[in-house]
C-alpha positions as CSV (number, residue, x, y, z in Angstrom):
1,X,-56.7,21.6,-36.1
2,X,-55.3,18.1,-36.0
3,X,-56.9,15.5,-38.3
4,X,-57.9,12.1,-37.0
5,X,-55.3,10.5,-39.1
6,X,-52.5,12.8,-37.7
7,X,-53.9,12.3,-34.2
8,X,-53.7,8.6,-34.6
9,X,-50.2,8.7,-36.0
10,X,-49.0,10.9,-33.1
11,X,-50.7,8.6,-30.5
12,X,-49.0,5.5,-32.1
13,X,-45.6,7.2,-32.0
14,X,-46.0,8.2,-28.4
15,X,-47.0,4.7,-27.5
16,X,-43.9,3.3,-29.4
17,X,-41.6,5.8,-27.6
18,X,-43.1,4.8,-24.2
19,X,-42.7,1.2,-25.0
20,X,-39.1,1.7,-26.1
21,X,-38.1,3.5,-22.9
22,X,-39.9,1.0,-20.7
23,X,-38.4,-1.9,-22.6
24,X,-34.9,-0.4,-22.3
25,X,-35.3,-0.1,-18.6
26,X,-36.6,-3.6,-18.2
27,X,-33.9,-5.1,-20.4
28,X,-31.2,-3.1,-18.5
29,X,-32.4,-4.6,-15.2
30,X,-32.5,-8.1,-16.8
31,X,-29.2,-8.0,-18.6
32,X,-27.2,-6.2,-15.9
33,X,-27.8,-8.9,-13.3
34,X,-27.5,-6.5,-10.3
35,X,-27.9,-9.4,-7.8
36,X,-24.8,-11.2,-9.0
37,X,-21.2,-10.4,-8.1
38,X,-19.4,-10.2,-11.4
39,X,-16.0,-10.2,-9.8
40,X,-16.6,-13.8,-8.7
41,X,-15.8,-14.8,-12.3
42,X,-13.6,-11.9,-13.5
43,X,-11.3,-11.9,-10.5
44,X,-11.0,-15.6,-9.9
45,X,-7.8,-17.6,-9.5
46,X,-7.0,-20.9,-8.0
47,X,-3.7,-19.8,-6.4
48,X,-3.5,-20.4,-2.6
49,X,-0.9,-20.1,0.1
50,X,0.6,-23.4,-1.1
51,X,1.6,-21.6,-4.3
52,X,3.3,-18.7,-2.5
53,X,6.9,-18.1,-3.5
54,X,9.0,-18.4,-0.3
55,X,12.2,-16.4,-0.6
56,X,13.6,-17.5,2.8
57,X,15.9,-20.5,2.4
58,X,16.0,-20.5,-1.4
59,X,19.4,-20.7,-2.9
60,X,18.9,-19.2,-6.3
61,X,21.9,-17.5,-7.8
62,X,19.8,-15.2,-10.1
63,X,18.2,-13.4,-7.2
64,X,20.1,-11.1,-4.9
65,X,21.1,-12.7,-1.6
66,X,20.3,-10.7,1.5
67,X,21.9,-11.3,4.9
68,X,20.6,-9.7,8.1
69,X,22.8,-9.4,11.2
70,X,21.3,-7.7,14.3
71,X,19.3,-8.0,17.4
72,X,16.2,-6.1,16.2
73,X,13.3,-8.6,15.6
74,X,11.3,-5.7,14.1
75,X,14.0,-4.9,11.5
76,X,14.5,-8.6,10.8
77,X,10.8,-9.0,10.0
78,X,10.8,-6.0,7.7
79,X,13.8,-7.4,5.8
80,X,12.2,-10.8,5.6
81,X,9.0,-9.6,4.1
82,X,10.9,-7.3,1.7
83,X,12.7,-10.4,0.5
84,X,9.5,-12.3,0.2
85,X,7.8,-9.6,-1.8
86,X,10.9,-8.9,-4.0
87,X,11.8,-12.6,-4.4
88,X,15.2,-12.4,-2.8
89,X,17.1,-15.0,-0.9
90,X,17.0,-14.2,2.8
91,X,19.4,-15.4,5.5
92,X,20.3,-14.3,9.0
93,X,23.4,-14.6,11.0
94,X,24.2,-14.1,14.7
95,X,27.7,-12.7,14.1
96,X,30.0,-11.3,11.4
97,X,32.3,-14.3,11.6
98,X,33.1,-15.7,8.2
99,X,31.0,-13.4,6.0
100,X,34.0,-12.4,3.9
101,X,35.9,-15.7,4.1
102,X,37.1,-17.3,0.9
103,X,35.0,-20.4,1.2
104,X,31.7,-18.6,1.8
105,X,29.4,-17.0,-0.8
106,X,29.2,-13.3,-0.3
107,X,25.7,-11.8,0.1
108,X,24.8,-9.2,-2.5
109,X,23.2,-7.1,0.3
110,X,24.1,-6.9,4.0
111,X,21.5,-5.3,6.3
112,X,22.6,-4.8,9.8
113,X,21.7,-3.3,13.1
114,X,24.1,-0.4,13.6
115,X,24.4,-1.2,17.3
116,X,26.3,-4.4,16.3
117,X,29.2,-2.2,15.1
118,X,30.6,-2.1,18.6
119,X,34.0,-3.8,18.0
120,X,36.9,-3.2,15.7
121,X,36.5,-6.7,14.3
122,X,32.9,-6.1,13.3
123,X,33.6,-2.7,11.7
124,X,36.5,-4.3,9.8
125,X,34.3,-7.2,8.6
126,X,31.7,-4.8,7.2
127,X,34.3,-2.6,5.6
128,X,35.9,-5.7,4.0
129,X,32.5,-6.8,2.7
130,X,32.0,-3.4,1.1
131,X,35.4,-3.5,-0.5
132,X,34.4,-6.9,-2.0
133,X,31.3,-5.3,-3.6
134,X,28.7,-6.0,-1.0
135,X,26.1,-3.2,-0.6
136,X,25.5,-2.4,3.0
137,X,22.4,-1.0,4.7
138,X,22.7,0.2,8.3
139,X,19.6,0.7,10.3
140,X,19.8,2.5,13.6
141,X,23.4,3.8,13.9
142,X,25.7,3.4,16.9
143,X,25.6,6.1,19.5
144,X,26.7,9.5,18.3
145,X,29.4,9.6,20.9
146,X,30.9,6.4,19.6
147,X,30.7,7.6,16.0
148,X,32.4,10.9,17.0
149,X,35.5,9.3,18.4
150,X,35.7,6.5,15.8
151,X,37.4,7.5,12.6
152,X,36.8,4.2,10.9
153,X,33.0,4.3,11.6
154,X,32.8,7.9,10.2
155,X,34.7,6.9,7.1
156,X,32.4,3.8,6.6
157,X,29.3,5.9,7.0
158,X,30.5,9.0,5.1
159,X,30.1,11.2,8.1
160,X,32.4,14.3,8.1
161,X,31.7,15.2,11.7
162,X,29.1,15.0,14.5
163,X,27.6,18.5,15.1
164,X,25.5,17.5,18.1
165,X,24.6,14.3,19.9
166,X,20.9,15.3,19.7
167,X,19.0,18.1,18.0
168,X,15.3,18.9,17.7
169,X,14.3,19.5,14.1
170,X,11.8,22.0,12.7
171,X,10.8,19.6,10.0
172,X,12.0,16.9,7.6
173,X,12.8,17.2,3.8
174,X,12.4,14.2,1.6
175,X,14.1,14.8,-1.8
176,X,12.6,13.9,-5.1
177,X,13.7,10.6,-6.8
178,X,14.0,8.3,-3.8
179,X,10.4,7.3,-2.9
180,X,7.5,7.5,-5.4
181,X,5.4,10.7,-5.0
182,X,8.1,13.3,-5.5
183,X,9.6,15.9,-3.1
184,X,7.8,16.7,0.1
185,X,8.6,18.8,3.2
186,X,7.1,17.6,6.5
187,X,7.0,20.8,8.4
188,X,4.0,22.3,10.2
189,X,3.3,25.8,9.0
190,X,0.6,26.7,11.5
191,X,-1.3,25.3,14.6
192,X,-3.7,23.3,12.4
193,X,-0.8,21.4,10.8
194,X,0.9,20.8,14.2
195,X,-1.5,17.9,14.8
196,X,0.0,16.2,11.7
197,X,3.6,16.3,12.9
198,X,4.2,12.8,14.3
199,X,7.6,12.1,12.9
200,X,10.6,11.7,15.1
201,X,12.2,15.2,15.3
202,X,14.9,14.4,17.9
203,X,17.9,12.8,16.2
204,X,21.7,13.0,16.3
205,X,23.1,15.7,14.0
206,X,25.4,14.1,11.5
207,X,27.1,16.2,8.7
208,X,27.9,14.0,5.7
209,X,31.0,14.5,3.6
210,X,32.2,14.0,0.0
211,X,31.0,10.9,-1.8
212,X,27.6,10.9,-0.1
213,X,24.1,11.6,-1.4
214,X,21.3,12.5,1.0
215,X,17.7,11.4,0.4
216,X,16.1,12.8,3.5
217,X,17.5,15.5,5.9
218,X,16.3,17.5,8.8
219,X,15.2,21.1,8.6
220,X,16.6,23.7,11.0
221,X,15.7,27.4,10.9
222,X,19.3,28.5,11.3
223,X,20.8,26.2,8.8
224,X,20.6,27.1,5.1
225,X,19.3,24.2,2.8
226,X,22.3,24.7,0.5
227,X,24.9,24.8,3.3
228,X,25.6,21.0,3.3
229,X,25.2,21.0,7.1
230,X,21.6,19.8,7.4
231,X,21.2,16.8,9.7
232,X,21.3,13.7,7.6
233,X,18.5,11.1,8.1
234,X,18.8,8.8,5.1
235,X,21.9,8.9,2.9
236,X,24.3,6.9,0.8
237,X,28.0,6.7,1.0
238,X,29.5,5.8,-2.3
239,X,32.7,3.6,-1.9
240,X,34.8,2.3,-4.7
241,X,33.1,-1.0,-5.1
242,X,29.8,-0.7,-3.2
243,X,27.4,1.6,-1.4
244,X,26.8,2.0,2.3
245,X,23.3,3.3,3.1
246,X,22.6,4.8,6.5
247,X,19.3,5.3,8.3
248,X,19.4,7.8,11.2
249,X,16.3,6.5,13.0
250,X,14.0,3.5,13.3
251,X,12.3,3.7,9.9
252,X,13.0,0.0,9.2
253,X,11.1,-1.1,12.3
254,X,7.9,-0.1,10.5
255,X,6.4,-2.6,8.0
256,X,6.5,0.2,5.4
257,X,10.3,0.1,5.6
258,X,10.1,-2.3,2.6
259,X,9.8,0.8,0.4
260,X,13.0,2.3,1.7
261,X,14.9,-0.9,0.9
262,X,13.5,-1.0,-2.6
263,X,14.4,2.7,-3.1
264,X,18.0,2.0,-1.9
265,X,18.3,-0.9,-4.4
266,X,17.2,1.5,-7.2
267,X,20.0,3.8,-6.2
268,X,22.6,1.0,-6.2
269,X,22.4,-0.3,-9.7
270,X,22.1,0.9,-13.3
271,X,18.5,-0.4,-13.3
272,X,16.2,-2.1,-10.8
273,X,13.1,-4.1,-11.5
274,X,10.9,-5.9,-9.0
275,X,7.2,-7.2,-8.9
276,X,4.4,-5.1,-7.5
277,X,0.6,-5.7,-6.9
278,X,-0.7,-2.7,-8.9
279,X,-4.0,-2.2,-6.9
280,X,-5.5,0.8,-5.4
281,X,-8.5,0.0,-3.2
282,X,-11.2,2.3,-1.7
283,X,-13.1,0.3,0.9
284,X,-16.2,1.8,2.6
285,X,-16.6,-0.2,5.8
286,X,-19.9,-0.5,7.7
287,X,-21.9,0.9,4.9
288,X,-24.8,0.7,4.5
289,X,-26.8,-0.7,7.4
290,X,-30.4,-1.7,6.9
291,X,-32.1,-1.2,10.3
292,X,-33.7,1.9,11.7
293,X,-31.3,2.6,14.6
294,X,-30.1,5.5,16.7
295,X,-33.0,7.6,15.3
296,X,-33.0,10.2,18.1
297,X,-29.3,11.0,17.5
298,X,-29.9,11.0,13.7
299,X,-32.8,13.4,14.0
300,X,-30.8,15.7,16.3
301,X,-27.6,15.8,14.1
302,X,-28.9,15.3,10.6
303,X,-32.7,16.0,10.9
304,X,-33.4,12.8,9.2
305,X,-33.4,9.0,9.6
306,X,-30.3,6.8,9.2
307,X,-31.9,5.4,6.1
308,X,-32.1,8.8,4.5
309,X,-28.6,9.7,5.7
310,X,-27.2,6.6,3.9
311,X,-29.2,7.1,0.7
312,X,-29.5,10.9,0.2
313,X,-26.3,12.3,1.8
314,X,-23.6,9.7,2.0
315,X,-24.0,7.8,-1.3
316,X,-23.8,10.9,-3.5
317,X,-20.7,12.0,-1.6
318,X,-19.0,8.6,-2.1
319,X,-19.8,8.6,-5.8
320,X,-18.3,12.2,-6.1
321,X,-15.1,11.1,-4.4
322,X,-14.9,7.8,-6.4
323,X,-15.4,9.5,-9.7
324,X,-12.9,12.2,-9.0
325,X,-10.0,9.7,-8.6
326,X,-11.6,7.1,-10.9
327,X,-11.8,4.6,-8.0
328,X,-13.9,1.4,-7.7
329,X,-15.9,1.2,-4.4
330,X,-16.1,-1.8,-2.2
331,X,-18.9,-1.3,0.3
332,X,-18.7,-3.6,3.4
333,X,-22.4,-4.0,4.4
334,X,-24.0,-5.1,7.6
335,X,-27.7,-5.8,8.2
336,X,-27.6,-3.9,11.5
337,X,-25.3,-2.3,14.0
338,X,-27.1,-3.0,17.3
339,X,-27.9,-6.6,17.9
340,X,-29.2,-5.8,21.4
341,X,-32.2,-3.7,20.4
342,X,-35.5,-4.8,18.9
343,X,-35.0,-3.1,15.5
344,X,-34.7,-5.7,12.7
345,X,-33.2,-4.9,9.3
346,X,-35.6,-3.6,6.7
347,X,-36.4,-5.8,3.7
348,X,-36.1,-4.9,0.1
349,X,-33.2,-2.4,0.3
350,X,-30.2,-4.6,-0.5
351,X,-31.1,-4.9,-4.2
352,X,-31.2,-1.0,-4.4
353,X,-27.5,-0.7,-3.2
354,X,-26.3,-3.7,-5.3
355,X,-27.8,-1.9,-8.3
356,X,-26.0,1.3,-7.4
357,X,-22.7,-0.5,-6.9
358,X,-23.0,-2.4,-10.1
359,X,-23.5,0.8,-12.1
360,X,-20.3,2.2,-10.5
361,X,-18.4,-1.0,-11.2
362,X,-18.1,-1.5,-7.5
363,X,-18.5,-4.5,-5.2
364,X,-20.3,-5.5,-2.0
365,X,-18.7,-7.3,0.9
366,X,-19.6,-8.1,4.5
367,X,-18.6,-6.3,7.7
368,X,-18.2,-7.6,11.3
369,X,-18.8,-4.1,12.7
370,X,-21.4,-3.5,15.4
371,X,-22.0,-1.4,18.5
372,X,-23.5,-4.1,20.7
373,X,-20.3,-6.1,21.3
374,X,-21.7,-9.1,19.4
375,X,-19.0,-11.7,18.5
376,X,-18.2,-12.5,14.9
377,X,-19.7,-16.0,14.9
378,X,-22.9,-14.9,16.6
379,X,-23.3,-11.9,14.3
380,X,-22.7,-13.9,11.1
381,X,-25.2,-16.6,12.2
382,X,-27.9,-14.0,12.8
383,X,-27.1,-12.2,9.5
384,X,-27.2,-15.4,7.4
385,X,-31.0,-15.6,7.2
386,X,-31.2,-11.9,6.1
387,X,-28.6,-12.3,3.3
388,X,-30.2,-15.5,2.0
389,X,-33.5,-13.7,1.6
390,X,-32.2,-10.3,0.4
391,X,-29.2,-11.3,-1.8
392,X,-29.7,-15.0,-2.5
393,X,-27.5,-15.0,-5.6
394,X,-24.8,-12.6,-4.6
395,X,-21.5,-14.2,-3.7
396,X,-19.8,-12.1,-1.0
397,X,-16.1,-12.7,-1.3
398,X,-14.7,-10.1,1.1
399,X,-15.0,-9.3,4.8
400,X,-14.1,-6.2,6.8
401,X,-12.9,-7.5,10.2
402,X,-13.2,-4.7,12.8
403,X,-11.4,-6.7,15.5
404,X,-8.4,-8.6,14.2
405,X,-8.4,-10.7,17.4
406,X,-11.3,-12.5,15.7
407,X,-9.3,-13.5,12.7
408,X,-9.2,-17.2,13.8
409,X,-13.0,-17.2,14.2
410,X,-13.4,-15.7,10.7
411,X,-11.4,-18.5,9.1
412,X,-13.4,-21.2,10.9
413,X,-16.9,-19.6,10.6
414,X,-19.2,-21.7,8.4
415,X,-21.2,-18.7,7.3
416,X,-18.0,-17.2,5.8
417,X,-17.0,-20.2,3.7
418,X,-17.2,-18.1,0.5
419,X,-14.9,-15.3,1.8
420,X,-11.6,-15.2,-0.2
421,X,-10.0,-12.0,1.4
422,X,-10.2,-10.2,4.7
423,X,-9.6,-6.5,5.2
424,X,-8.4,-5.3,8.6
425,X,-7.4,-2.0,10.1
426,X,-4.0,-0.4,9.6
427,X,-1.0,-1.9,11.4
428,X,2.5,-0.5,11.4
429,X,4.3,-3.3,13.2
430,X,6.8,-5.3,11.1
431,X,5.4,-8.7,12.2
432,X,2.1,-7.9,10.6
433,X,2.7,-7.6,6.8
434,X,0.7,-5.4,4.6
435,X,-0.5,-8.2,2.4
436,X,-0.2,-12.0,3.1
437,X,-2.3,-15.1,3.5
438,X,-4.5,-15.3,6.6
439,X,-5.2,-19.0,5.9
440,X,-4.6,-21.5,3.2
441,X,-7.4,-20.1,1.0
442,X,-7.8,-16.6,2.3
443,X,-5.7,-13.5,1.8
444,X,-5.3,-10.7,4.3
445,X,-5.2,-7.1,3.2
446,X,-4.4,-4.6,5.9
447,X,-5.5,-1.0,5.5
448,X,-2.8,1.5,4.5
449,X,-5.0,4.5,5.6
450,X,-8.4,5.3,7.1
451,X,-9.3,8.1,4.7
452,X,-10.0,10.7,7.5
453,X,-6.6,11.0,9.1
454,X,-3.4,11.7,7.2
455,X,-0.4,12.7,9.3
456,X,3.1,13.4,8.1
457,X,4.1,9.8,9.0
458,X,1.0,8.5,7.3
459,X,2.1,10.3,4.1
460,X,5.6,8.9,4.4
461,X,4.3,5.4,5.0
462,X,2.0,5.7,1.9
463,X,5.0,6.7,-0.3
464,X,7.0,3.7,1.1
465,X,4.2,1.2,0.4
466,X,3.5,2.5,-3.1
467,X,7.2,2.4,-3.9
468,X,7.5,-1.3,-2.7
469,X,4.1,-2.7,-3.8
470,X,2.2,-0.2,-6.0
471,X,-0.6,-0.8,-3.5
472,X,-2.9,1.2,-1.3
473,X,-6.0,0.1,0.7
474,X,-7.9,3.0,2.1
475,X,-10.5,1.5,4.5
476,X,-12.9,4.3,5.5
477,X,-15.1,3.1,8.4
478,X,-18.5,4.9,8.5
479,X,-19.7,3.4,11.7
480,X,-18.9,6.7,13.4
481,X,-21.3,8.5,11.0
482,X,-24.1,6.2,12.0
483,X,-23.3,6.3,15.7
484,X,-21.5,9.7,16.2
485,X,-20.0,10.2,19.7
486,X,-18.4,13.6,19.1
487,X,-18.7,16.6,16.9
488,X,-16.0,15.4,14.5
489,X,-17.9,12.2,13.8
490,X,-20.7,14.1,12.0
491,X,-20.8,13.3,8.3
492,X,-20.2,16.9,7.2
493,X,-16.8,16.9,8.9
494,X,-15.9,13.3,8.1
495,X,-16.6,13.7,4.4
496,X,-14.8,17.0,4.2
497,X,-11.6,15.5,5.7
498,X,-11.8,12.3,3.7
499,X,-12.5,13.9,0.4
500,X,-9.5,16.2,0.8
501,X,-7.2,13.4,1.9
502,X,-8.3,10.7,-0.6
503,X,-8.4,13.0,-3.6
504,X,-5.2,14.9,-2.8
505,X,-2.8,12.2,-1.6
506,X,-3.7,9.6,-4.4
507,X,-2.8,12.1,-7.2
508,X,0.9,11.0,-7.5
509,X,-0.1,7.4,-7.9
510,X,-2.6,7.5,-10.8
511,X,-0.4,5.2,-12.9
512,X,-1.6,2.3,-10.8
513,X,-4.9,0.6,-11.3
514,X,-8.0,1.3,-9.2
515,X,-9.5,-2.0,-8.1
516,X,-12.2,-3.5,-6.0
517,X,-11.1,-5.7,-3.1
518,X,-11.7,-9.0,-5.0
519,X,-9.7,-7.8,-8.0
520,X,-7.0,-6.8,-5.6
521,X,-7.1,-10.2,-4.0
522,X,-6.6,-11.8,-7.4
523,X,-3.5,-9.7,-8.1
524,X,-2.1,-10.3,-4.6
525,X,-2.3,-14.1,-5.1
526,X,-0.5,-13.8,-8.4
527,X,2.0,-11.4,-7.0
528,X,2.8,-13.8,-4.1
529,X,3.1,-16.8,-6.3
530,X,5.4,-15.6,-9.1
531,X,9.2,-15.5,-9.2
532,X,11.5,-13.8,-11.7
533,X,15.0,-13.1,-12.9
534,X,16.3,-10.1,-14.8
535,X,19.6,-9.3,-16.6
536,X,20.8,-6.7,-19.0
537,X,23.2,-6.4,-21.9
538,X,23.9,-3.1,-23.5
539,X,20.6,-1.3,-23.5
540,X,18.4,-4.4,-23.4
541,X,16.8,-5.7,-20.2
542,X,15.6,-9.4,-20.3
543,X,12.9,-10.3,-17.8
544,X,11.9,-13.9,-17.2
545,X,8.8,-14.6,-15.1
546,X,8.0,-17.9,-13.5
547,X,4.5,-18.7,-12.4
548,X,2.9,-16.2,-14.7
549,X,-0.9,-16.3,-14.7
550,X,-2.2,-14.1,-17.5
551,X,-0.3,-11.0,-16.4
552,X,2.1,-9.6,-13.8
553,X,3.3,-6.1,-12.9
554,X,6.8,-4.8,-12.2
555,X,8.3,-1.4,-11.3
556,X,11.4,-0.6,-13.4
557,X,13.8,2.1,-12.2
558,X,16.1,3.3,-15.0
559,X,17.7,6.4,-13.5
560,X,18.2,9.0,-16.3
561,X,17.5,6.5,-19.1
562,X,14.1,6.1,-20.8
563,X,12.2,3.0,-21.8
564,X,11.8,3.1,-25.6
565,X,10.3,-0.3,-26.5
566,X,9.0,-3.5,-25.0
567,X,8.3,-7.0,-26.3
568,X,6.1,-9.5,-24.4
569,X,4.2,-6.8,-22.5
570,X,3.5,-3.1,-22.2
571,X,4.7,-0.2,-20.0
572,X,3.5,3.2,-18.7
573,X,5.3,6.1,-17.0
574,X,4.9,6.4,-13.2
575,X,7.3,9.3,-12.9
576,X,10.6,10.3,-14.3
577,X,12.9,7.3,-14.5
578,X,10.2,4.9,-13.1
579,X,8.0,2.7,-15.3
580,X,5.1,0.3,-14.6
581,X,5.7,-2.9,-16.6
582,X,2.9,-5.3,-17.5
583,X,4.4,-8.7,-18.3
584,X,2.0,-10.6,-20.6
585,X,4.5,-13.4,-21.5
586,X,7.1,-15.4,-19.7
587,X,9.9,-13.6,-21.5
588,X,9.9,-9.8,-21.7
589,X,12.4,-7.6,-23.5
590,X,12.7,-3.9,-22.6
591,X,15.0,-1.6,-24.6
592,X,16.3,1.5,-22.9
593,X,17.8,4.7,-24.3
594,X,21.6,5.2,-24.4
595,X,23.0,6.0,-21.0
596,X,24.2,9.5,-20.6
597,X,27.8,10.0,-19.5
598,X,27.8,10.8,-15.8
599,X,29.9,10.3,-12.6
600,X,29.3,7.1,-10.8
601,X,28.5,8.8,-7.5
602,X,27.1,12.2,-6.6
603,X,29.3,14.4,-4.5
604,X,27.9,16.8,-2.0
605,X,29.6,18.7,0.8
């Protein structure tokens, strides 16, 4: 039997515990400030397009000069953006006249369209440049028939002989140590994988000779991998004073070709260091919506409303994926998808999602997506009243633009004055760079993947972009889940594909930071604004950074040597021979281990 005194004591303790739990919850809500975008302060920077470092036209002796000669506008654009990102001097020429004359400054790197090597004088000019120490990169080789009958061309390219003018490959083998991500074989093993094979499998069959090193070759069922006869796709010919890199295909016409160029530079010198963004984004576009729409279809497919789908099914799945790769979600919200019906967005739900995002260190942005064909300006005008009422203190800094043709409207839209960065769908054309400024104050971040699809070429592009920029921007559009048109649009299928792709293909790049889109915007602005120079003496690399704002990141390729110590920053290992450098001061010193004795070039038959 409990005495009155004990009963009173127990009652008081329970009341105290109840108060403590209630008080903790109230204080958490008060102090966490769920209705405020914390990245407005933590990811701020005043850098704009005016501060962007322009490599083109700069005459700076400490950066490697790049000269492009050719007729391909696509390759030219790729080289130009590569120079912009890596802070190299960029020049173009219409001909080979005078590139090795005594009164002209030799470029450090000559990138050319192989079809320009159509005369003896042009071939001689390139050969003379290589003899004088100019590294040469040839994109899109001359016709196989021309190479077969031209001894000088074969010698320049390191081609022993032409086996066939065209062969259909069974697959492609990318060797370890060239692009980030390790070795990979792009070969369909079954019917299911055939849908992923979108690489160019019809190429001329060149067999390389002594003094060459292959980075990517074709796979043929009747040719042994160790035979030395596999069709070469990307390789290096080591000459006495320079290297000639050859690309058997159109890989530099894609904007991801910047990664191939950086990988080639890492193979040319004892060390190579260049700036990167260091940002891995996971953008969930068109999620959530707040109107009760498409209910009949929702009931038929999911046996519940769109509201329940977003809350009870999709959100837990997103959190599971996010936590598995330690990502930070950026959800691009929209009040409604259909502006032609009578369904208005529900009140009181935005705060719920802002709280969920805040607890996952995520961020909310805006989306232009809709199914009613409503133009961007009209949509944002209709949405403004909703956002002012439901999220009056939240500063939306990012926009997912479903139709890039409306980019001009987005920059002029009054309702989008606070937007600092715009995310668009993936583009592979070289005149549409991966990251850039869309306007004076607004950056543009193109998606590098959609989460659901991951073909062989998608994988190759991802490795190229990670090698060049340390950057990925997966933009997963969930409009299809809310308005499914086919069986594969159902969430069960979409989530299974996306979870597999996102979790699997991000694994090799865990050394890079996971960021929200605003944090990525801050790093892109700093990346585009800085310039640098680097030199080495003995085992010490000296890195000087101009335009440093708090911190900057670089990738350092050291070959077989290891980074042992650093002053003025920190480093982490990306993979063997590759380090992520965080520069925290203008002057950074990096000490490497002693270089092992080795031959200057690799020899393969």
